[in-house]
Structures are given as C-alpha cells and as structure tokens.
DSSP file (Angstrom, degrees, kcal/mol; ACC not computed):
  #  RESIDUE AA STRUCTURE BP1 BP2  ACC     N-H-->O    O-->H-N    N-H-->O    O-->H-N    TCO  KAPPA ALPHA  PHI   PSI    X-CA   Y-CA   Z-CA
    1    1 A M              0   0    0      0, 0.0     2,-0.3     0, 0.0    15,-0.1   0.000 360.0 360.0 360.0 140.5    0.0    0.0    0.0
    2    2 A H  E     -A   15   0A   0     13,-0.7    13,-1.5     2,-0.0     2,-0.4  -0.665 360.0-148.8 -99.5 155.5    1.3    3.5   -0.8
    3    3 A H  E     -A   14   0A   0     -2,-0.3     2,-0.6    11,-0.2    11,-0.2  -0.912  12.5-131.0-121.9 146.9    1.0    6.6    1.3
    4    4 A V  E     -A   13   0A   0      9,-2.7     8,-2.9    -2,-0.4     9,-1.0  -0.875  32.1-163.0 -95.5 130.4    0.7   10.1    0.4
    5    5 A T  E     -A   11   0A   0     -2,-0.6     2,-0.2     6,-0.2     6,-0.2  -0.798  10.8-145.8-116.8 156.1    3.2   12.2    2.3
    6    6 A V    >   -     0   0    0      4,-2.8     3,-1.6    -2,-0.3     4,-0.2  -0.632  49.3 -64.6-106.6 169.6    3.5   15.8    3.1
    7    7 A R  T 3  S+     0   0    0      1,-0.3     3,-0.4    -2,-0.2    -1,-0.2  -0.278 124.3  38.2 -55.4 138.5    6.7   17.8    3.4
    8    8 A G  T 3  S-     0   0    0      1,-0.2    -1,-0.3    -3,-0.1     0, 0.0   0.429 124.7 -86.0  94.9  -0.1    8.7   16.6    6.4
    9    9 A G  S <  S+     0   0    0     -3,-1.6    -1,-0.2     1,-0.3    -2,-0.2   0.406  82.3 142.3  87.1  -4.5    7.8   13.0    5.8
   10   10 A G        -     0   0    0     -3,-0.4    -4,-2.8    -4,-0.2     2,-0.4  -0.421  53.7-114.4 -74.3 147.0    4.5   12.9    7.7
   11   11 A R  E     -A    5   0A   0     -6,-0.2    -6,-0.2     1,-0.2     3,-0.1  -0.650  29.4-179.4 -82.1 134.5    1.6   10.8    6.2
   12   12 A L  E     -     0   0A   0     -8,-2.9     2,-0.3     1,-0.4    -1,-0.2   0.848  63.1 -29.7 -95.2 -49.2   -1.4   12.7    5.1
   13   13 A S  E     -A    4   0A   0     -9,-1.0    -9,-2.7     2,-0.0    -1,-0.4  -0.966  59.9-105.1-162.0 166.9   -3.6    9.9    3.9
   14   14 A R  E     -A    3   0A   0     -2,-0.3     2,-0.5   -11,-0.2   -11,-0.2  -0.807  23.0-147.2-101.7 142.5   -3.5    6.4    2.4
   15   15 A A  E     -A    2   0A   0    -13,-1.5   -13,-0.7    -2,-0.4     2,-0.1  -0.947  25.7-118.4-108.6 130.5   -4.3    5.7   -1.3
   16   16 A A        -     0   0    0     -2,-0.5     8,-2.8     8,-0.3     2,-0.5  -0.427  22.7-142.5 -69.6 136.6   -5.9    2.3   -2.0
   17   17 A E  B     -B   23   0B   0      6,-0.2     6,-0.2    -2,-0.1    -1,-0.0  -0.871  13.6-132.7-102.5 135.8   -3.9    0.0   -4.1
   18   18 A T    >   -     0   0    0      4,-3.4     3,-2.4    -2,-0.5     4,-0.0  -0.376  29.9-102.1 -77.9 160.7   -5.8   -2.2   -6.6
   19   19 A P  T 3  S+     0   0    0      0, 0.0    -1,-0.1     0, 0.0    -2,-0.0   0.814 123.6  57.8 -55.3 -31.3   -5.2   -5.9   -7.0
   20   20 A G  T 3  S-     0   0    0      2,-0.1     3,-0.1     1,-0.1    -2,-0.0   0.447 123.5-105.2 -78.5   0.9   -3.1   -5.2  -10.1
   21   21 A G  S <  S+     0   0    0     -3,-2.4     2,-0.3     1,-0.3    -1,-0.1   0.580  79.0 130.9  87.1  11.3   -0.9   -2.9   -8.1
   22   22 A H        -     0   0    0      1,-0.0    -4,-3.4    -4,-0.0    -1,-0.3  -0.747  61.4-112.6 -97.2 146.0   -2.3    0.3   -9.5
   23   23 A L  B     -B   17   0B   0     -2,-0.3     2,-0.6    -6,-0.2    -6,-0.2  -0.580  24.0-132.3 -75.1 134.7   -3.3    3.2   -7.3
   24   24 A A        +     0   0    0     -8,-2.8    -8,-0.3    -2,-0.3     2,-0.3  -0.767  34.4 179.9 -86.2 122.4   -7.0    3.9   -7.3
   25   25 A T     >  -     0   0    0     -2,-0.6     4,-2.4     1,-0.1     5,-0.2  -0.772  42.5-110.8-119.9 164.3   -7.5    7.6   -7.8
   26   26 A A  H  > S+     0   0    0     -2,-0.3     4,-2.2     1,-0.2     5,-0.2   0.912 121.1  49.5 -59.1 -44.0  -10.5    9.8   -8.0
   27   27 A S  H  > S+     0   0    0      1,-0.2     4,-2.2     2,-0.2    -1,-0.2   0.874 109.7  52.3 -68.5 -33.4   -9.9   10.4  -11.7
   28   28 A G  H  > S+     0   0    0      2,-0.2     4,-2.2     1,-0.2    -2,-0.2   0.906 110.4  47.3 -68.1 -39.8   -9.6    6.6  -12.2
   29   29 A R  H  X S+     0   0    0     -4,-2.4     4,-2.6     2,-0.2    -2,-0.2   0.885 110.9  51.8 -68.8 -35.7  -12.9    6.0  -10.6
   30   30 A A  H  X S+     0   0    0     -4,-2.2     4,-2.5     2,-0.2    -2,-0.2   0.898 110.4  49.0 -63.8 -40.5  -14.5    8.8  -12.6
   31   31 A M  H  X S+     0   0    0     -4,-2.2     4,-2.3     2,-0.2    -2,-0.2   0.885 111.0  49.7 -67.4 -37.8  -13.1    7.2  -15.8
   32   32 A E  H  X S+     0   0    0     -4,-2.2     4,-2.5     2,-0.2    -2,-0.2   0.935 112.3  47.3 -66.1 -44.0  -14.5    3.8  -14.8
   33   33 A T  H  X S+     0   0    0     -4,-2.6     4,-2.1     1,-0.2    -2,-0.2   0.914 111.8  50.8 -62.1 -40.4  -17.9    5.3  -14.0
   34   34 A R  H  X S+     0   0    0     -4,-2.5     4,-2.3     1,-0.2    -1,-0.2   0.896 110.0  50.3 -64.6 -39.8  -17.9    7.1  -17.3
   35   35 A S  H  X S+     0   0    0     -4,-2.3     4,-2.4     1,-0.2    -1,-0.2   0.907 110.0  49.4 -64.7 -41.9  -17.0    3.9  -19.1
   36   36 A R  H  X S+     0   0    0     -4,-2.5     4,-2.5     1,-0.2    -1,-0.2   0.874 109.4  52.9 -65.4 -35.8  -19.8    2.0  -17.4
   37   37 A E  H  X S+     0   0    0     -4,-2.1     4,-2.4     2,-0.2    -2,-0.2   0.917 110.3  47.6 -65.1 -41.2  -22.2    4.8  -18.4
   38   38 A L  H  X S+     0   0    0     -4,-2.3     4,-2.5     2,-0.2    -2,-0.2   0.885 110.4  51.2 -63.4 -41.2  -21.1    4.5  -22.0
   39   39 A Q  H  X S+     0   0    0     -4,-2.4     4,-2.4     2,-0.2    -2,-0.2   0.916 111.2  48.7 -63.7 -41.7  -21.5    0.7  -21.9
   40   40 A A  H  X S+     0   0    0     -4,-2.5     4,-2.4     2,-0.2    -2,-0.2   0.917 111.3  49.6 -61.9 -44.9  -25.0    1.2  -20.5
   41   41 A A  H  X S+     0   0    0     -4,-2.4     4,-2.0     1,-0.2    -1,-0.2   0.880 111.5  48.8 -58.6 -42.1  -25.9    3.7  -23.1
   42   42 A E  H  X S+     0   0    0     -4,-2.5     4,-3.0     2,-0.2    -2,-0.2   0.899 111.4  50.1 -66.4 -41.5  -24.6    1.4  -25.9
   43   43 A Y  H  X S+     0   0    0     -4,-2.4     4,-2.3     2,-0.2     6,-0.2   0.927 111.0  48.1 -61.3 -45.0  -26.6   -1.5  -24.4
   44   44 A L  H  <>S+     0   0    0     -4,-2.4     5,-1.8     1,-0.2     6,-0.6   0.897 115.8  45.1 -64.7 -39.8  -29.8    0.5  -24.3
   45   45 A E  H ><5S+     0   0    0     -4,-2.0     3,-0.7     3,-0.2    -2,-0.2   0.914 112.5  50.3 -69.6 -45.1  -29.2    1.7  -27.9
   46   46 A K  H 3<5S+     0   0    0     -4,-3.0    -2,-0.2     1,-0.2    -1,-0.2   0.913 117.8  39.2 -61.0 -44.1  -28.3   -1.8  -29.2
   47   47 A H  T 3<5S-     0   0    0     -4,-2.3    -1,-0.2    -5,-0.2    -2,-0.2   0.423 104.0-130.0 -90.1  -1.7  -31.4   -3.4  -27.7
   48   48 A R  T <>5 +     0   0    0     -3,-0.7     4,-1.7    -4,-0.4    -3,-0.2   0.853  54.7 150.2  54.8  38.4  -33.6   -0.4  -28.6
   49   49 A I  H  >< +     0   0    0     -5,-1.8     4,-1.6    -6,-0.2    -4,-0.1   0.890  67.3  54.0 -68.3 -39.8  -34.9   -0.3  -25.0
   50   50 A K  H  4 S+     0   0    0     -6,-0.6     4,-0.3     1,-0.2    -1,-0.2   0.919 109.8  48.3 -61.1 -42.1  -35.5    3.4  -25.1
   51   51 A E  H >4 S+     0   0    0      1,-0.2     3,-0.8     2,-0.2    -1,-0.2   0.867 105.7  58.5 -65.4 -35.0  -37.6    3.0  -28.2
   52   52 A L  H 3< S+     0   0    0     -4,-1.7    18,-0.2     1,-0.2    -1,-0.2   0.872 118.2  29.5 -65.4 -37.6  -39.6    0.1  -26.6
   53   53 A M  T 3< S+     0   0    0     -4,-1.6     2,-0.5    -3,-0.1    -1,-0.2   0.233  90.7 126.0-107.2  14.9  -40.8    2.2  -23.7
   54   54 A M    <   -     0   0    0     -3,-0.8     2,-1.3    -4,-0.3     3,-0.2  -0.603  48.8-155.7 -78.1 125.1  -40.8    5.6  -25.4
   55   55 A D    >   +     0   0    0     -2,-0.5     3,-1.8     1,-0.2     5,-0.2  -0.645  23.4 170.5 -94.1  73.2  -44.1    7.4  -25.2
   56   56 A S  T 3  S+     0   0    0     -2,-1.3    -1,-0.2     1,-0.3     6,-0.1   0.760  75.6  50.4 -63.6 -26.2  -43.4    9.4  -28.4
   57   57 A S  T 3  S-     0   0    0      4,-0.2    -1,-0.3    -3,-0.2    -2,-0.1   0.567 104.4-132.0 -86.3  -8.8  -47.0   10.8  -28.5
   58   58 A N    <   +     0   0    0     -3,-1.8    -2,-0.1     3,-0.1    -3,-0.0   0.882  65.3 132.4  58.7  39.9  -46.7   11.8  -24.8
   59   59 A R  S    S-     0   0    0      2,-0.3     3,-0.1     0, 0.0    -1,-0.1   0.506  76.7-111.5 -95.1  -8.6  -50.1   10.2  -24.1
   60   60 A G  S    S+     0   0    0      1,-0.3    32,-0.8    -5,-0.2     2,-0.3   0.608  87.4  83.9  85.8  10.9  -48.9    8.4  -21.0
   61   61 A T  E     -C   91   0C   0     30,-0.2    -2,-0.3    31,-0.1    -1,-0.3  -0.930  60.2-146.6-142.1 165.8  -49.3    5.0  -22.6
   62   62 A I  E     -C   90   0C   0     28,-2.2    28,-2.9    -2,-0.3    -7,-0.1  -0.885  32.1-100.3-125.7 161.0  -47.5    2.5  -24.9
   63   63 A S     >  -     0   0    0     -2,-0.3     4,-2.4    26,-0.2     5,-0.1  -0.311  32.1-110.8 -75.8 164.5  -48.9    0.1  -27.5
   64   64 A F  H  > S+     0   0    0      1,-0.2     4,-2.9     2,-0.2     5,-0.2   0.887 119.0  54.8 -62.3 -39.0  -49.3   -3.5  -26.8
   65   65 A V  H  > S+     0   0    0      2,-0.2     4,-2.3     1,-0.2    -1,-0.2   0.896 109.4  46.5 -60.8 -43.1  -46.5   -4.4  -29.1
   66   66 A Q  H  > S+     0   0    0      2,-0.2     4,-2.5     1,-0.2    -1,-0.2   0.905 112.0  52.6 -63.8 -39.9  -44.2   -2.1  -27.2
   67   67 A Y  H  X S+     0   0    0     -4,-2.4     4,-2.1     2,-0.2    -2,-0.2   0.953 112.1  43.5 -59.8 -53.0  -45.4   -3.6  -24.0
   68   68 A K  H  X S+     0   0    0     -4,-2.9     4,-2.2     1,-0.2    -1,-0.2   0.901 114.1  50.4 -63.9 -40.9  -44.7   -7.2  -25.1
   69   69 A E  H  X S+     0   0    0     -4,-2.3     4,-2.8     1,-0.2    -1,-0.2   0.895 109.2  52.3 -62.9 -40.7  -41.3   -6.3  -26.7
   70   70 A A  H  X S+     0   0    0     -4,-2.5     4,-1.8   -18,-0.2    -1,-0.2   0.892 108.9  49.2 -62.4 -40.3  -40.3   -4.6  -23.5
   71   71 A L  H  <>S+     0   0    0     -4,-2.1     5,-3.0     2,-0.2     6,-0.7   0.898 113.2  47.8 -66.3 -39.2  -41.2   -7.7  -21.4
   72   72 A K  H ><5S+     0   0    0     -4,-2.2     3,-1.6     4,-0.2    -2,-0.2   0.938 109.9  52.2 -64.6 -46.1  -39.2   -9.9  -23.8
   73   73 A T  H 3<5S+     0   0    0     -4,-2.8    -1,-0.2     1,-0.3    -2,-0.2   0.862 109.3  49.5 -58.8 -37.0  -36.2   -7.5  -23.7
   74   74 A L  T 3<5S-     0   0    0     -4,-1.8    -1,-0.3    -5,-0.2    -2,-0.2   0.523 117.3-114.5 -79.9  -5.2  -36.3   -7.6  -19.9
   75   75 A G  T < 5S+     0   0    0     -3,-1.6    -3,-0.2    -4,-0.3    -2,-0.1   0.725  87.3 114.8  79.3  22.2  -36.4  -11.5  -20.0
   76   76 A L  S   <S+     0   0    0     -5,-3.0     2,-0.3    -6,-0.2    -4,-0.2   0.344  70.9  41.9-107.2   6.6  -39.8  -11.5  -18.4
   77   77 A C  S    S-     0   0    0     -6,-0.7    -2,-0.2    -5,-0.2    -1,-0.2  -0.975  76.7-131.7-152.8 135.0  -41.8  -13.0  -21.4
   78   78 A T    >   -     0   0    0     -2,-0.3     3,-0.8     1,-0.1    -6,-0.1  -0.441  27.5-111.5 -84.9 161.9  -40.8  -15.8  -23.8
   79   79 A E  T 3  S+     0   0    0      1,-0.2    -1,-0.1    -2,-0.1    -7,-0.0   0.872 118.2  42.1 -56.4 -42.0  -41.1  -15.5  -27.6
   80   80 A D  T 3  S+     0   0    0      2,-0.1    -1,-0.2     0, 0.0     2,-0.2   0.426  83.2 120.8 -94.0   1.0  -43.9  -18.1  -27.6
   81   81 A E    <   -     0   0    0     -3,-0.8     2,-0.9     1,-0.1    -4,-0.0  -0.463  60.7-135.8 -67.3 133.5  -45.9  -16.7  -24.6
   82   82 A D        -     0   0    0     -2,-0.2     2,-0.4     2,-0.0    -1,-0.1  -0.797  24.7-178.3 -98.5 104.7  -49.4  -15.7  -25.7
   83   83 A L        -     0   0    0     -2,-0.9     2,-0.5     2,-0.0   -15,-0.0  -0.840  27.8-122.4 -98.0 138.0  -50.3  -12.4  -24.2
   84   84 A E        -     0   0    0     -2,-0.4     2,-0.8     2,-0.0    -2,-0.0  -0.695  14.3-149.0 -87.0 127.5  -53.8  -11.2  -25.0
   85   85 A D        -     0   0    0     -2,-0.5    -1,-0.0     1,-0.1   -20,-0.0  -0.854  13.3-176.3 -93.1 108.9  -54.1   -7.9  -26.7
   86   86 A D        -     0   0    0     -2,-0.8    -1,-0.1     2,-0.2     3,-0.1   0.317  50.1-107.6 -90.0  10.9  -57.4   -6.4  -25.6
   87   87 A G  S    S+     0   0    0      1,-0.3     2,-0.2     0, 0.0    -2,-0.1   0.375  82.8 119.0  83.6  -6.7  -56.9   -3.3  -27.8
   88   88 A H        -     0   0    0      1,-0.1    -1,-0.3   -25,-0.0     2,-0.2  -0.619  66.2-114.6 -91.5 153.4  -56.1   -1.0  -25.0
   89   89 A R        -     0   0    0     -2,-0.2     2,-0.5    -3,-0.1   -26,-0.2  -0.540  31.7-114.8 -81.1 155.4  -52.9    0.9  -24.6
   90   90 A I  E     -C   62   0C   0    -28,-2.9   -28,-2.2    -2,-0.2     2,-0.1  -0.793  23.4-146.1 -97.1 123.2  -50.7    0.1  -21.6
   91   91 A T  E  >  -C   61   0C   0     -2,-0.5     4,-2.3   -30,-0.2   -30,-0.2  -0.434  27.4-111.2 -81.7 163.1  -50.1    2.8  -18.9
   92   92 A L  H  > S+     0   0    0    -32,-0.8     4,-2.7     1,-0.2     5,-0.2   0.897 120.2  53.1 -58.4 -41.9  -46.8    3.1  -17.1
   93   93 A E  H  > S+     0   0    0      2,-0.2     4,-2.3     1,-0.2    -1,-0.2   0.888 108.6  48.9 -61.6 -40.5  -48.6    1.9  -13.9
   94   94 A Q  H  > S+     0   0    0      2,-0.2     4,-2.4     1,-0.2    -1,-0.2   0.909 112.5  49.0 -64.2 -43.9  -49.9   -1.2  -15.7
   95   95 A F  H  X S+     0   0    0     -4,-2.3     4,-2.7     2,-0.2    -2,-0.2   0.936 111.6  47.9 -61.1 -49.1  -46.4   -1.9  -17.0
   96   96 A K  H  X S+     0   0    0     -4,-2.7     4,-3.1     1,-0.2     5,-0.2   0.921 111.3  51.6 -59.0 -45.6  -44.8   -1.5  -13.6
   97   97 A D  H  X S+     0   0    0     -4,-2.3     4,-2.6     1,-0.2    -1,-0.2   0.930 111.7  46.5 -57.3 -48.1  -47.4   -3.8  -12.0
   98   98 A E  H  X S+     0   0    0     -4,-2.4     4,-2.4     2,-0.2    -1,-0.2   0.907 113.3  48.4 -63.9 -44.2  -46.9   -6.5  -14.6
   99   99 A V  H  X S+     0   0    0     -4,-2.7     4,-2.6     2,-0.2     5,-0.2   0.945 112.8  47.9 -60.8 -47.0  -43.1   -6.3  -14.3
  100  100 A N  H  X S+     0   0    0     -4,-3.1     4,-2.4     1,-0.2    -2,-0.2   0.909 111.8  50.3 -63.1 -40.3  -43.2   -6.5  -10.5
  101  101 A K  H  X S+     0   0    0     -4,-2.6     4,-2.1    -5,-0.2    -1,-0.2   0.917 112.8  46.2 -63.1 -43.0  -45.7   -9.4  -10.6
  102  102 A R  H  X S+     0   0    0     -4,-2.4     4,-1.9     2,-0.2    -2,-0.2   0.878 112.1  50.6 -69.0 -37.1  -43.4  -11.4  -13.0
  103  103 A I  H  X S+     0   0    0     -4,-2.6     4,-2.6     2,-0.2     5,-0.2   0.915 109.8  50.8 -63.5 -42.9  -40.3  -10.6  -11.0
  104  104 A M  H  X S+     0   0    0     -4,-2.4     4,-2.2     2,-0.2    -2,-0.2   0.907 108.9  52.1 -62.6 -41.6  -42.0  -11.8   -7.8
  105  105 A E  H  X S+     0   0    0     -4,-2.1     4,-0.7     1,-0.2    -1,-0.2   0.908 110.7  47.4 -59.2 -42.9  -43.0  -15.0   -9.6
  106  106 A I  H >< S+     0   0    0     -4,-1.9     3,-0.8     1,-0.2     4,-0.3   0.918 114.9  45.4 -64.6 -46.5  -39.4  -15.6  -10.6
  107  107 A W  H >< S+     0   0    0     -4,-2.6     3,-1.5     1,-0.2    -2,-0.2   0.779 101.4  66.6 -72.3 -26.3  -38.1  -14.9   -7.1
  108  108 A S  H 3< S+     0   0    0     -4,-2.2    -1,-0.2     1,-0.3    -2,-0.2   0.762  90.1  66.7 -68.0 -22.0  -40.7  -17.0   -5.4
  109  109 A A  T <<        0   0    0     -3,-0.8    -1,-0.3    -4,-0.7    -2,-0.2   0.707 360.0 360.0 -68.9 -18.9  -39.1  -20.1   -7.0
  110  110 A F    <         0   0    0     -3,-1.5    -1,-0.3    -4,-0.3    -2,-0.2   0.448 360.0 360.0 -93.3 360.0  -36.0  -19.5   -4.9
C-alpha cells in the first residue's frame, strides 16, 4: 500500500492499491464510472430499450406491441408466450405492475 506524504515525511492519507498494483484515484474511478455509463448507453441503444418504452406521443401509454417487446427484452416474457391484446394501450402503472408481478413469480421459485 502506498502513502501520500507531506513535506517533512508525515503521512497525510492512504491511497488504496488495486489488486493489479495500480493506485485507485478519484480520476480513475471517474473514468471507470464514465466507461460504465457509456456501456449502459450502448446496451440501451443496441437493444432499442428506449424505443420500446418511449411514449413518443406523450399520451402516458405505450402500445401492446411495445409492451410485449419490453417484457421480452427484460427477460420476463418468452417468444412463444401468448399475451392477449385487448386493444387498449398500456399505462406506465400497468407496465410496472406486470413487471413487478413477473419478478415476484421468478423470485418465489427460490
């Protein structure tokens, strides 16, 4: 472990050393965070997640097709699962309720 020293040889603070022997710095952590943000943005773009839940008309709802695709993208609906389209648009609250219900079903198996 390396120490930061001040004039006269006194220790000011310790800098954490990473397993690879590199010092962890604030700028290093910022770069890592930025890299993760870029990876997340690329993932969202690649899988068109923003488009799936985008309420482009600003009506507060999404179409049934967007709803089903969003569930599939989240891994909460299989390709062959038959969801009934009742012709109504899906509100954010309905979508959240369905996602929470499906997640609870998955976790209840454990």
